[in-house]
C-alpha positions as CSV (number, residue, x, y, z in Angstrom):
1,M,-171.4,-71.3,45.6
2,T,-170.9,-72.7,42.4
3,G,-168.0,-75.7,41.1
4,R,-166.8,-72.7,39.0
5,T,-164.7,-71.9,42.3
6,G,-164.0,-74.7,43.3
7,A,-166.5,-74.8,46.0
8,G,-169.0,-77.6,43.9
9,P,-169.0,-81.5,45.4
10,G,-165.8,-83.2,45.5
11,T,-163.5,-80.1,45.7
12,T,-162.4,-78.5,48.7
13,A,-162.6,-74.7,49.0
14,S,-159.9,-72.6,48.7
15,P,-157.8,-71.0,52.1
16,G,-159.6,-67.3,50.3
17,Q,-163.6,-69.0,50.9
18,L,-162.9,-70.7,54.0
19,G,-161.8,-66.9,55.5
20,L,-164.8,-65.7,53.5
21,W,-167.0,-68.4,55.3
22,L,-165.6,-67.4,58.4
23,F,-165.6,-63.9,58.4
24,L,-169.3,-64.7,57.5
25,S,-170.5,-66.6,60.3
26,T,-168.8,-64.1,63.0
27,E,-170.8,-61.5,61.0
28,V,-174.1,-63.3,61.9
29,M,-173.6,-64.4,65.5
30,M,-172.8,-60.5,65.7
31,F,-176.0,-59.5,64.1
32,G,-177.8,-62.5,65.4
33,A,-177.0,-61.4,68.9
34,L,-178.3,-57.9,67.8
35,L,-181.1,-59.2,66.4
36,L,-181.9,-61.2,69.9
37,A,-181.2,-58.0,71.5
38,I,-183.9,-55.7,69.5
39,T,-186.5,-58.2,70.5
40,L,-186.3,-58.3,73.5
41,A,-186.6,-54.3,73.8
42,R,-189.5,-54.7,71.5
43,L,-191.1,-56.9,74.6
44,G,-190.0,-54.2,77.3
45,R,-192.0,-51.2,74.5
46,S,-195.7,-51.1,73.7
47,G,-197.1,-50.3,70.6
48,A,-195.6,-49.5,67.1
49,A,-192.4,-49.3,66.3
50,P,-191.2,-45.4,66.2
51,F,-189.6,-45.3,62.7
52,D,-190.8,-44.2,59.3
53,K,-192.5,-47.7,57.9
54,G,-192.1,-46.1,54.1
55,L,-188.5,-45.1,54.0
56,G,-187.7,-48.6,55.3
57,A,-189.7,-50.4,52.9
58,A,-188.4,-48.1,50.4
59,N,-185.0,-49.3,51.4
60,T,-185.5,-53.0,51.3
61,A,-186.3,-52.2,47.9
62,I,-183.5,-50.9,46.9
63,L,-181.7,-53.6,48.7
64,L,-183.4,-56.4,47.3
65,T,-183.6,-55.5,43.7
66,S,-179.3,-54.5,44.2
67,S,-179.1,-57.9,45.3
68,L,-180.4,-59.3,41.9
69,L,-177.8,-57.2,39.9
70,V,-175.0,-58.2,41.9
71,A,-176.6,-61.6,41.1
72,V,-176.6,-60.9,37.2
73,A,-173.4,-59.9,37.3
74,V,-172.1,-63.3,39.0
75,E,-173.4,-65.2,36.5
76,R,-172.1,-62.2,33.7
77,S,-168.3,-62.9,35.3
78,G,-168.5,-66.9,34.5
79,P,-166.2,-68.6,32.1
80,C,-168.8,-68.3,29.1
81,S,-169.0,-64.9,28.9
82,G,-167.8,-61.9,27.2
83,P,-165.5,-59.7,29.5
84,G,-166.0,-57.0,31.1
85,R,-169.8,-58.6,30.9
86,A,-170.2,-58.4,34.8
87,R,-169.3,-54.7,35.1
88,L,-172.7,-52.9,34.4
89,P,-174.3,-54.0,37.0
90,L,-171.5,-54.3,39.2
91,A,-171.9,-50.7,39.1
92,G,-175.9,-50.6,39.3
93,A,-175.3,-52.7,42.8
94,A,-172.8,-50.2,44.2
95,A,-174.9,-46.5,42.9
96,L,-178.5,-48.6,44.8
97,G,-176.0,-49.1,48.2
98,V,-175.8,-45.0,47.6
99,A,-179.3,-44.6,47.2
100,F,-179.7,-47.0,50.4
101,L,-177.3,-44.5,52.5
102,A,-178.9,-41.6,51.1
103,V,-182.4,-42.8,51.9
104,K,-181.6,-44.0,55.9
105,A,-179.7,-39.9,55.7
106,V,-183.0,-38.9,55.3
107,E,-184.8,-41.3,58.0
108,Y,-182.1,-40.1,60.0
109,R,-182.6,-36.4,60.1
110,A,-186.4,-37.1,60.5
111,D,-186.0,-39.7,63.3
112,F,-184.1,-36.8,64.5
113,A,-186.4,-33.8,64.3
114,K,-188.8,-36.0,65.9
115,G,-186.7,-36.2,69.0
116,L,-186.3,-39.6,67.8
117,V,-182.8,-39.8,69.4
118,P,-180.7,-41.6,71.3
119,G,-181.0,-41.3,75.1
120,P,-182.7,-43.4,77.9
121,D,-185.1,-45.9,75.2
122,L,-182.8,-48.9,74.7
123,F,-184.9,-49.9,71.4
124,V,-184.0,-46.5,70.0
125,N,-180.6,-46.8,71.0
126,L,-180.2,-50.2,69.7
127,Y,-182.3,-49.0,66.2
128,Y,-179.2,-46.3,65.9
129,V,-176.5,-49.4,67.1
130,A,-177.8,-51.6,64.0
131,T,-178.6,-49.4,61.3
132,A,-175.3,-47.6,61.5
133,L,-172.9,-51.1,61.7
134,H,-175.1,-51.5,58.7
135,A,-174.4,-49.0,57.1
136,V,-170.8,-49.5,58.1
137,H,-171.2,-52.8,56.8
138,L,-172.9,-51.2,53.2
139,T,-170.1,-48.7,52.6
140,I,-167.6,-51.6,52.7
141,G,-169.5,-53.3,50.6
142,V,-170.6,-50.5,47.9
143,A,-167.2,-49.3,47.6
144,L,-165.8,-53.4,46.8
145,L,-169.3,-53.4,44.2
146,A,-167.6,-50.3,42.6
147,G,-163.7,-50.9,42.5
148,L,-164.4,-54.4,41.1
149,A,-166.8,-52.4,38.4
150,L,-164.1,-50.5,37.4
151,V,-161.5,-53.5,36.2
152,R,-162.2,-56.9,34.9
153,P,-162.7,-59.1,38.1
154,Q,-161.9,-63.2,37.7
155,P,-165.4,-64.8,38.6
156,S,-164.2,-66.5,42.0
157,T,-163.7,-62.3,43.1
158,V,-167.3,-61.5,41.9
159,E,-168.9,-64.3,43.1
160,A,-166.9,-63.6,46.6
161,A,-167.9,-59.5,46.6
162,G,-171.7,-60.7,45.8
163,L,-171.5,-63.3,48.8
164,Y,-171.0,-60.4,51.1
165,W,-173.5,-58.4,49.4
166,H,-176.5,-61.1,49.9
167,F,-174.8,-61.3,53.6
168,V,-175.8,-57.4,54.2
169,D,-178.9,-57.4,52.4
170,L,-180.1,-60.4,54.2
171,V,-179.5,-58.4,57.8
172,W,-181.6,-56.0,56.4
173,V,-184.0,-58.2,55.7
174,F,-183.9,-59.3,59.3
175,L,-183.4,-55.4,61.0
176,Y,-186.4,-54.2,58.6
177,P,-189.3,-56.2,60.4
178,A,-187.6,-56.2,63.9
179,L,-187.4,-52.7,63.8
180,Y,-190.2,-51.2,61.9
181,L,-192.7,-54.1,61.9
182,V,-193.1,-56.0,65.0
183,P,-195.2,-54.6,67.6
184,G,-194.0,-54.2,71.5
């Protein structure tokens, strides 16, 4: 975080910032355990992952682009920027979050049509748990970014929302190769 929110060198973080970091650290542990379970399930499976690599790659590009927009919003929310300059990139990032969810819905439909449904296959079950949990986090992030796009938020609020959004994107950056690319 930058010094403008009190978290720079030689300053103390606010209770809200400490709370956010504590929350994100618990989320890292949860998703880390899930990624470990996915990795172990892959070891007992032969062949390539059965999920659509193209749709997974498209969603990766969507989220990375949304992270760029959030970074722009954080920069534009600073004290040297004009009022409301962060609103458009926040709205764009929220829209890309909705696009991610739409692509994931298309992918789920195709998965179900191929018979990739929860059942005795642990890896497929973990795929649904991980991607659904990520989708819940992403939906919260979309609501947060869209809400901030409707008001003139404080720079520290945009920065905190950006930190959460980047975390959600980073989770996907780890989930994508674990679920789609790494061979069994």
